N, CA, C and O atoms as CSV, one atom per row, in Angstrom:
chain,resi,resn,atom,element,x,y,z
A,1,MET,N,N,-40.944,-64.141,-40.303
A,1,MET,CA,C,-41.371,-64.644,-41.580
A,1,MET,C,C,-40.139,-64.730,-42.482
A,1,MET,O,O,-39.480,-63.721,-42.734
A,2,LYS,N,N,-39.836,-65.907,-42.955
A,2,LYS,CA,C,-38.691,-66.127,-43.833
A,2,LYS,C,C,-39.063,-65.749,-45.262
A,2,LYS,O,O,-40.127,-66.113,-45.764
A,3,VAL,N,N,-38.154,-65.005,-45.907
A,3,VAL,CA,C,-38.348,-64.609,-47.298
A,3,VAL,C,C,-37.083,-64.969,-48.062
A,3,VAL,O,O,-35.977,-64.613,-47.654
A,4,ASN,N,N,-37.254,-65.680,-49.179
A,4,ASN,CA,C,-36.136,-66.029,-50.046
A,4,ASN,C,C,-36.027,-64.967,-51.137
A,4,ASN,O,O,-36.967,-64.754,-51.903
A,5,ILE,N,N,-34.897,-64.316,-51.199
A,5,ILE,CA,C,-34.686,-63.235,-52.161
A,5,ILE,C,C,-33.606,-63.663,-53.144
A,5,ILE,O,O,-32.490,-64.003,-52.752
A,6,LYS,N,N,-33.958,-63.642,-54.439
A,6,LYS,CA,C,-32.982,-63.929,-55.482
A,6,LYS,C,C,-32.513,-62.599,-56.028
A,6,LYS,O,O,-33.313,-61.811,-56.532
A,7,ALA,N,N,-31.222,-62.347,-55.931
A,7,ALA,CA,C,-30.640,-61.099,-56.413
A,7,ALA,C,C,-29.405,-61.440,-57.237
A,7,ALA,O,O,-28.425,-61.973,-56.716
A,8,GLY,N,N,-29.462,-61.129,-58.523
A,8,GLY,CA,C,-28.372,-61.511,-59.407
A,8,GLY,C,C,-28.295,-63.027,-59.465
A,8,GLY,O,O,-29.306,-63.681,-59.723
A,9,SER,N,N,-27.139,-63.591,-59.235
A,9,SER,CA,C,-26.989,-65.051,-59.245
A,9,SER,C,C,-27.016,-65.632,-57.831
A,9,SER,O,O,-26.860,-66.840,-57.653
A,10,GLU,N,N,-27.212,-64.783,-56.837
A,10,GLU,CA,C,-27.204,-65.204,-55.433
A,10,GLU,C,C,-28.625,-65.345,-54.884
A,10,GLU,O,O,-29.569,-64.742,-55.394
A,11,LYS,N,N,-28.750,-66.157,-53.834
A,11,LYS,CA,C,-30.018,-66.287,-53.107
A,11,LYS,C,C,-29.764,-65.940,-51.649
A,11,LYS,O,O,-28.769,-66.359,-51.057
A,12,TYR,N,N,-30.688,-65.163,-51.079
A,12,TYR,CA,C,-30.562,-64.723,-49.692
A,12,TYR,C,C,-31.829,-65.112,-48.941
A,12,TYR,O,O,-32.935,-64.856,-49.417
A,13,ASN,N,N,-31.678,-65.722,-47.785
A,13,ASN,CA,C,-32.801,-66.056,-46.913
A,13,ASN,C,C,-32.813,-65.047,-45.772
A,13,ASN,O,O,-31.949,-65.071,-44.896
A,14,VAL,N,N,-33.802,-64.162,-45.796
A,14,VAL,CA,C,-33.878,-63.096,-44.810
A,14,VAL,C,C,-35.113,-63.320,-43.938
A,14,VAL,O,O,-36.203,-63.578,-44.448
A,15,ASP,N,N,-34.936,-63.220,-42.635
A,15,ASP,CA,C,-36.043,-63.363,-41.689
A,15,ASP,C,C,-36.548,-61.966,-41.332
A,15,ASP,O,O,-35.777,-61.112,-40.893
A,16,PHE,N,N,-37.853,-61.740,-41.524
A,16,PHE,CA,C,-38.466,-60.446,-41.237
A,16,PHE,C,C,-39.397,-60.554,-40.034
A,16,PHE,O,O,-40.060,-61.571,-39.830
A,17,LYS,N,N,-39.431,-59.488,-39.247
A,17,LYS,CA,C,-40.385,-59.364,-38.146
A,17,LYS,C,C,-41.542,-58.521,-38.676
A,17,LYS,O,O,-41.329,-57.440,-39.226
A,18,ILE,N,N,-42.761,-59.015,-38.509
A,18,ILE,CA,C,-43.954,-58.307,-38.990
A,18,ILE,C,C,-44.646,-57.681,-37.789
A,18,ILE,O,O,-44.982,-58.370,-36.825
A,19,THR,N,N,-44.858,-56.368,-37.854
A,19,THR,CA,C,-45.520,-55.638,-36.773
A,19,THR,C,C,-46.603,-54.745,-37.359
A,19,THR,O,O,-46.533,-54.385,-38.535
A,20,PRO,N,N,-47.613,-54.377,-36.556
A,20,PRO,CA,C,-48.634,-53.454,-37.059
A,20,PRO,C,C,-48.085,-52.033,-37.159
A,20,PRO,O,O,-47.247,-51.614,-36.360
A,21,GLN,N,N,-48.577,-51.305,-38.157
A,21,GLN,CA,C,-48.227,-49.895,-38.271
A,21,GLN,C,C,-48.961,-49.111,-37.192
A,21,GLN,O,O,-49.907,-49.608,-36.582
A,22,LEU,N,N,-48.520,-47.899,-36.967
A,22,LEU,CA,C,-49.163,-47.011,-36.012
A,22,LEU,C,C,-50.637,-46.865,-36.343
A,22,LEU,O,O,-50.988,-46.702,-37.512
A,23,LYS,N,N,-51.496,-46.919,-35.360
A,23,LYS,CA,C,-52.945,-46.804,-35.505
A,23,LYS,C,C,-53.536,-47.907,-36.391
A,23,LYS,O,O,-54.560,-47.703,-37.043
A,24,ASN,N,N,-52.875,-49.090,-36.410
A,24,ASN,CA,C,-53.353,-50.256,-37.158
A,24,ASN,C,C,-53.637,-49.960,-38.618
A,24,ASN,O,O,-54.566,-50.523,-39.196
A,25,LYS,N,N,-52.850,-49.086,-39.218
A,25,LYS,CA,C,-53.036,-48.731,-40.616
A,25,LYS,C,C,-52.648,-49.874,-41.547
A,25,LYS,O,O,-53.246,-50.029,-42.611
A,26,GLY,N,N,-51.670,-50.664,-41.169
A,26,GLY,CA,C,-51.189,-51.749,-42.015
A,26,GLY,C,C,-50.129,-52.549,-41.283
A,26,GLY,O,O,-50.118,-52.612,-40.054
A,27,LEU,N,N,-49.239,-53.158,-42.052
A,27,LEU,CA,C,-48.179,-53.981,-41.493
A,27,LEU,C,C,-46.811,-53.441,-41.912
A,27,LEU,O,O,-46.668,-52.828,-42.970
A,28,VAL,N,N,-45.818,-53.678,-41.067
A,28,VAL,CA,C,-44.445,-53.297,-41.360
A,28,VAL,C,C,-43.584,-54.552,-41.307
A,28,VAL,O,O,-43.681,-55.341,-40.366
A,29,ALA,N,N,-42.744,-54.733,-42.320
A,29,ALA,CA,C,-41.782,-55.834,-42.347
A,29,ALA,C,C,-40.391,-55.251,-42.170
A,29,ALA,O,O,-39.931,-54.447,-42.981
A,30,MET,N,N,-39.724,-55.669,-41.091
A,30,MET,CA,C,-38.355,-55.208,-40.810
A,30,MET,C,C,-37.469,-56.432,-40.620
A,30,MET,O,O,-37.917,-57.469,-40.130
A,31,ALA,N,N,-36.212,-56.297,-41.013
A,31,ALA,CA,C,-35.257,-57.380,-40.787
A,31,ALA,C,C,-35.250,-57.717,-39.295
A,31,ALA,O,O,-35.205,-56.823,-38.450
A,32,LYS,N,N,-35.296,-59.010,-38.980
A,32,LYS,CA,C,-35.449,-59.448,-37.593
A,32,LYS,C,C,-34.203,-59.220,-36.745
A,32,LYS,O,O,-34.316,-58.961,-35.547
A,33,SER,N,N,-33.033,-59.310,-37.336
A,33,SER,CA,C,-31.786,-59.142,-36.581
A,33,SER,C,C,-30.784,-58.365,-37.430
A,33,SER,O,O,-31.015,-58.109,-38.612
A,34,SER,N,N,-29.684,-58.003,-36.814
A,34,SER,CA,C,-28.648,-57.288,-37.571
A,34,SER,C,C,-28.047,-58.193,-38.651
A,34,SER,O,O,-27.627,-57.718,-39.706
A,35,LYS,N,N,-28.012,-59.482,-38.377
A,35,LYS,CA,C,-27.516,-60.442,-39.373
A,35,LYS,C,C,-28.451,-60.477,-40.581
A,35,LYS,O,O,-27.999,-60.519,-41.725
A,36,ASP,N,N,-29.766,-60.460,-40.315
A,36,ASP,CA,C,-30.743,-60.434,-41.403
A,36,ASP,C,C,-30.671,-59.112,-42.165
A,36,ASP,O,O,-30.839,-59.086,-43.384
A,37,LEU,N,N,-30.423,-58.022,-41.452
A,37,LEU,CA,C,-30.274,-56.729,-42.106
A,37,LEU,C,C,-29.056,-56.730,-43.027
A,37,LEU,O,O,-29.103,-56.162,-44.118
A,38,ASP,N,N,-27.972,-57.361,-42.597
A,38,ASP,CA,C,-26.782,-57.479,-43.446
A,38,ASP,C,C,-27.098,-58.269,-44.716
A,38,ASP,O,O,-26.677,-57.891,-45.809
A,39,LYS,N,N,-27.847,-59.377,-44.563
A,39,LYS,CA,C,-28.247,-60.177,-45.730
A,39,LYS,C,C,-29.118,-59.352,-46.669
A,39,LYS,O,O,-28.943,-59.401,-47.886
A,40,LEU,N,N,-30.060,-58.591,-46.102
A,40,LEU,CA,C,-30.954,-57.756,-46.902
A,40,LEU,C,C,-30.162,-56.698,-47.668
A,40,LEU,O,O,-30.415,-56.477,-48.852
A,41,GLN,N,N,-29.223,-56.054,-47.017
A,41,GLN,CA,C,-28.404,-55.046,-47.686
A,41,GLN,C,C,-27.548,-55.670,-48.786
A,41,GLN,O,O,-27.339,-55.052,-49.830
A,42,SER,N,N,-27.054,-56.880,-48.564
A,42,SER,CA,C,-26.301,-57.590,-49.599
A,42,SER,C,C,-27.189,-57.914,-50.790
A,42,SER,O,O,-26.763,-57.798,-51.939
A,43,ALA,N,N,-28.433,-58.325,-50.514
A,43,ALA,CA,C,-29.378,-58.635,-51.592
A,43,ALA,C,C,-29.704,-57.386,-52.408
A,43,ALA,O,O,-29.798,-57.445,-53.634
A,44,ILE,N,N,-29.877,-56.258,-51.725
A,44,ILE,CA,C,-30.169,-55.002,-52.421
A,44,ILE,C,C,-28.987,-54.613,-53.309
A,44,ILE,O,O,-29.176,-54.184,-54.447
A,45,ALA,N,N,-27.776,-54.764,-52.788
A,45,ALA,CA,C,-26.579,-54.400,-53.550
A,45,ALA,C,C,-26.359,-55.331,-54.740
A,45,ALA,O,O,-25.813,-54.916,-55.762
A,46,ALA,N,N,-26.786,-56.593,-54.609
A,46,ALA,CA,C,-26.560,-57.584,-55.654
A,46,ALA,C,C,-27.651,-57.607,-56.722
A,46,ALA,O,O,-27.537,-58.333,-57.709
A,47,ARG,N,N,-28.715,-56.812,-56.528
A,47,ARG,CA,C,-29.822,-56.833,-57.488
A,47,ARG,C,C,-29.348,-56.506,-58.892
A,47,ARG,O,O,-28.549,-55.592,-59.098
A,48,ALA,N,N,-29.851,-57.264,-59.851
A,48,ALA,CA,C,-29.590,-56.993,-61.261
A,48,ALA,C,C,-30.817,-56.297,-61.843
A,48,ALA,O,O,-31.857,-56.219,-61.188
A,49,GLY,N,N,-30.701,-55.803,-63.044
A,49,GLY,CA,C,-31.782,-55.034,-63.668
A,49,GLY,C,C,-33.114,-55.756,-63.761
A,49,GLY,O,O,-34.160,-55.123,-63.618
A,50,GLY,N,N,-33.108,-57.060,-63.995
A,50,GLY,CA,C,-34.356,-57.794,-64.174
A,50,GLY,C,C,-34.924,-58.394,-62.899
A,50,GLY,O,O,-35.982,-59.023,-62.931
A,51,ASP,N,N,-34.245,-58.213,-61.792
A,51,ASP,CA,C,-34.705,-58.801,-60.527
A,51,ASP,C,C,-35.923,-58.062,-59.986
A,51,ASP,O,O,-36.095,-56.865,-60.218
A,52,GLU,N,N,-36.770,-58.803,-59.255
A,52,GLU,CA,C,-37.934,-58.185,-58.621
A,52,GLU,C,C,-37.489,-57.272,-57.486
A,52,GLU,O,O,-36.440,-57.478,-56.876
A,53,LEU,N,N,-38.303,-56.266,-57.217
A,53,LEU,CA,C,-38.029,-55.369,-56.099
A,53,LEU,C,C,-38.261,-56.120,-54.789
A,53,LEU,O,O,-39.122,-56.996,-54.715
A,54,ILE,N,N,-37.496,-55.777,-53.765
A,54,ILE,CA,C,-37.567,-56.467,-52.476
A,54,ILE,C,C,-38.969,-56.360,-51.879
A,54,ILE,O,O,-39.507,-57.351,-51.385
A,55,ASP,N,N,-39.569,-55.158,-51.921
A,55,ASP,CA,C,-40.901,-55.004,-51.320
A,55,ASP,C,C,-41.947,-55.845,-52.044
A,55,ASP,O,O,-42.895,-56.318,-51.416
A,56,TYR,N,N,-41.792,-56.038,-53.348
A,56,TYR,CA,C,-42.727,-56.873,-54.104
A,56,TYR,C,C,-42.574,-58.346,-53.721
A,56,TYR,O,O,-43.563,-59.074,-53.647
A,57,ILE,N,N,-41.344,-58.783,-53.478
A,57,ILE,CA,C,-41.101,-60.172,-53.049
A,57,ILE,C,C,-41.752,-60.416,-51.683
A,57,ILE,O,O,-42.397,-61.443,-51.473
A,58,ILE,N,N,-41.579,-59.460,-50.752
A,58,ILE,CA,C,-42.189,-59.581,-49.416
A,58,ILE,C,C,-43.713,-59.575,-49.548
A,58,ILE,O,O,-44.398,-60.339,-48.868
A,59,LEU,N,N,-44.246,-58.713,-50.423
A,59,LEU,CA,C,-45.692,-58.630,-50.642
A,59,LEU,C,C,-46.263,-59.984,-51.066
A,59,LEU,O,O,-47.299,-60.404,-50.550
A,60,LYS,N,N,-45.608,-60.665,-51.990
A,60,LYS,CA,C,-46.097,-61.967,-52.457
A,60,LYS,C,C,-46.114,-62.994,-51.335
A,60,LYS,O,O,-47.036,-63.806,-51.252
A,61,VAL,N,N,-45.097,-62.967,-50.463
A,61,VAL,CA,C,-45.053,-63.909,-49.336
A,61,VAL,C,C,-46.174,-63.585,-48.344
A,61,VAL,O,O,-46.843,-64.493,-47.851
A,62,LEU,N,N,-46.382,-62.295,-48.049
A,62,LEU,CA,C,-47.472,-61.894,-47.145
A,62,LEU,C,C,-48.830,-62.345,-47.678
A,62,LEU,O,O,-49.639,-62.902,-46.936
A,63,GLU,N,N,-49.076,-62.105,-48.957
A,63,GLU,CA,C,-50.361,-62.486,-49.554
A,63,GLU,C,C,-50.570,-63.995,-49.505
A,63,GLU,O,O,-51.685,-64.456,-49.260
A,64,SER,N,N,-49.516,-64.765,-49.734
A,64,SER,CA,C,-49.676,-66.220,-49.708
A,64,SER,C,C,-49.921,-66.725,-48.289
A,64,SER,O,O,-50.667,-67.685,-48.096
A,65,LYS,N,N,-49.305,-66.093,-47.297
A,65,LYS,CA,C,-49.516,-66.517,-45.908
A,65,LYS,C,C,-50.879,-66.077,-45.376
A,65,LYS,O,O,-51.548,-66.842,-44.681
A,66,LEU,N,N,-51.294,-64.852,-45.699
A,66,LEU,CA,C,-52.556,-64.324,-45.175
A,66,LEU,C,C,-53.771,-64.733,-46.002
A,66,LEU,O,O,-54.897,-64.721,-45.504
A,67,LYS,N,N,-53.548,-65.090,-47.249
A,67,LYS,CA,C,-54.641,-65.413,-48.184
A,67,LYS,C,C,-55.570,-64.215,-48.364
A,67,LYS,O,O,-56.775,-64.373,-48.560
A,68,LEU,N,N,-54.991,-63.013,-48.295
A,68,LEU,CA,C,-55.725,-61.765,-48.502
A,68,LEU,C,C,-54.914,-60.877,-49.440
A,68,LEU,O,O,-53.684,-60.902,-49.407
A,69,PRO,N,N,-55.600,-60.085,-50.285
A,69,PRO,CA,C,-54.858,-59.181,-51.167
A,69,PRO,C,C,-54.254,-58.025,-50.378
A,69,PRO,O,O,-54.909,-57.431,-49.522
A,70,MET,N,N,-53.003,-57.717,-50.678
A,70,MET,CA,C,-52.278,-56.644,-49.998
A,70,MET,C,C,-51.720,-55.695,-51.051
A,70,MET,O,O,-51.644,-56.022,-52.236
A,71,GLU,N,N,-51.335,-54.518,-50.589
A,71,GLU,CA,C,-50.675,-53.541,-51.441
A,71,GLU,C,C,-49.452,-53.009,-50.715
A,71,GLU,O,O,-49.398,-53.010,-49.485
A,72,ILE,N,N,-48.477,-52.559,-51.478
A,72,ILE,CA,C,-47.320,-51.886,-50.894
A,72,ILE,C,C,-47.777,-50.501,-50.467
A,72,ILE,O,O,-48.409,-49.787,-51.246
A,73,ASP,N,N,-47.466,-50.120,-49.245
A,73,ASP,CA,C,-47.848,-48.800,-48.730
A,73,ASP,C,C,-46.785,-47.793,-49.145
A,73,ASP,O,O,-45.742,-47.671,-48.503
A,74,ARG,N,N,-47.064,-47.072,-50.228
A,74,ARG,CA,C,-46.105,-46.095,-50.773
A,74,ARG,C,C,-45.982,-44.852,-49.886
A,74,ARG,O,O,-45.060,-44.057,-50.068
A,75,THR,N,N,-46.896,-44.676,-48.933
A,75,THR,CA,C,-46.830,-43.510,-48.051
A,75,THR,C,C,-46.063,-43.801,-46.767
A,75,THR,O,O,-45.809,-42.888,-45.983
A,76,TYR,N,N,-45.688,-45.064,-46.540
A,76,TYR,CA,C,-44.971,-45.433,-45.318
A,76,TYR,C,C,-43.553,-44.892,-45.388
A,76,TYR,O,O,-42.823,-45.173,-46.338
A,77,ASN,N,N,-43.159,-44.108,-44.375
A,77,ASN,CA,C,-41.851,-43.458,-44.365
A,77,ASN,C,C,-40.904,-43.993,-43.297
A,77,ASN,O,O,-39.806,-43.459,-43.139
A,78,GLY,N,N,-41.289,-45.014,-42.570
A,78,GLY,CA,C,-40.457,-45.507,-41.482
A,78,GLY,C,C,-39.441,-46.530,-41.951
A,78,GLY,O,O,-39.251,-46.741,-43.148
A,79,ALA,N,N,-38.792,-47.160,-40.983
A,79,ALA,CA,C,-37.825,-48.212,-41.287
A,79,ALA,C,C,-38.565,-49.458,-41.765
A,79,ALA,O,O,-39.687,-49.715,-41.328
A,80,GLY,N,N,-37.959,-50.220,-42.641
A,80,GLY,CA,C,-38.572,-51.431,-43.158
A,80,GLY,C,C,-39.479,-51.145,-44.337
A,80,GLY,O,O,-39.333,-50.135,-45.026
A,81,TYR,N,N,-40.413,-52.047,-44.557
A,81,TYR,CA,C,-41.328,-51.971,-45.698
A,81,TYR,C,C,-42.765,-51.972,-45.189
A,81,TYR,O,O,-43.116,-52.791,-44.340
A,82,GLY,N,N,-43.604,-51.066,-45.694
A,82,GLY,CA,C,-44.989,-50.950,-45.259
A,82,GLY,C,C,-45.954,-51.603,-46.242
A,82,GLY,O,O,-45.759,-51.545,-47.456
A,83,PHE,N,N,-47.005,-52.229,-45.694
A,83,PHE,CA,C,-48.024,-52.900,-46.503
A,83,PHE,C,C,-49.396,-52.631,-45.910
A,83,PHE,O,O,-49.535,-52.480,-44.696
A,84,VAL,N,N,-50.411,-52.572,-46.767
A,84,VAL,CA,C,-51.798,-52.388,-46.325
A,84,VAL,C,C,-52.676,-53.405,-47.037
A,84,VAL,O,O,-52.322,-53.913,-48.101
A,85,LEU,N,N,-53.828,-53.697,-46.436
A,85,LEU,CA,C,-54.802,-54.571,-47.085
A,85,LEU,C,C,-55.401,-53.857,-48.283
A,85,LEU,O,O,-55.619,-52.646,-48.248
A,86,ASP,N,N,-55.668,-54.606,-49.341
A,86,ASP,CA,C,-56.312,-54.064,-50.532
A,86,ASP,C,C,-57.823,-54.221,-50.348
A,86,ASP,O,O,-58.414,-55.213,-50.777
A,87,PHE,N,N,-58.432,-53.227,-49.706
A,87,PHE,CA,C,-59.859,-53.318,-49.372
A,87,PHE,C,C,-60.747,-53.307,-50.616
A,87,PHE,O,O,-61.842,-53.868,-50.584
A,88,TYR,N,N,-60.311,-52.689,-51.699
A,88,TYR,CA,C,-61.097,-52.693,-52.933
A,88,TYR,C,C,-61.251,-54.126,-53.440
A,88,TYR,O,O,-62.356,-54.542,-53.789
A,89,SER,N,N,-60.159,-54.882,-53.482
A,89,SER,CA,C,-60.218,-56.276,-53.936
A,89,SER,C,C,-61.025,-57.147,-52.973
A,89,SER,O,O,-61.745,-58.048,-53.404
A,90,ILE,N,N,-60.908,-56.882,-51.685
A,90,ILE,CA,C,-61.675,-57.651,-50.699
A,90,ILE,C,C,-63.169,-57.386,-50.879
A,90,ILE,O,O,-63.967,-58.324,-50.874
A,91,ALA,N,N,-63.557,-56.116,-51.040
A,91,ALA,CA,C,-64.963,-55.767,-51.243
A,91,ALA,C,C,-65.485,-56.374,-52.534
A,91,ALA,O,O,-66.629,-56.825,-52.588
A,92,LYS,N,N,-64.664,-56.390,-53.567
A,92,LYS,CA,C,-65.067,-56.951,-54.862
A,92,LYS,C,C,-65.360,-58.444,-54.724
A,92,LYS,O,O,-66.295,-58.952,-55.343
A,93,LYS,N,N,-64.568,-59.147,-53.916
A,93,LYS,CA,C,-64.793,-60.576,-53.683
A,93,LYS,C,C,-66.092,-60.832,-52.925
A,93,LYS,O,O,-66.745,-61.854,-53.132
A,94,LEU,N,N,-66.468,-59.890,-52.038
A,94,LEU,CA,C,-67.650,-60.063,-51.220
A,94,LEU,C,C,-68.953,-59.748,-51.969
A,94,LEU,O,O,-70.031,-60.173,-51.553
A,95,ASN,N,N,-68.849,-59.011,-53.059
A,95,ASN,CA,C,-70.062,-58.641,-53.829
A,95,ASN,C,C,-70.351,-59.604,-54.943
A,95,ASN,O,O,-71.327,-59.429,-55.672
């Protein structure tokens, strides 16, 4: 999944691999290659005070592709970025 990250005055195109979390708890986004990881680290280093957080940028791309509400998984401790479905918002839409 390609994600365009604007950090400072630079733009970085980072390709992420999306995999399920352990026990299908959610999704994990990790840089697809070492080259993408280098771009991601450059984007993190170049971030200015008003720039969006990287995990929030990935979250918006995931939501637009899946057409489902997602949340950042703040309890995910592994490599990459963790995301879970927002079941409260999904249930609210169904009622």
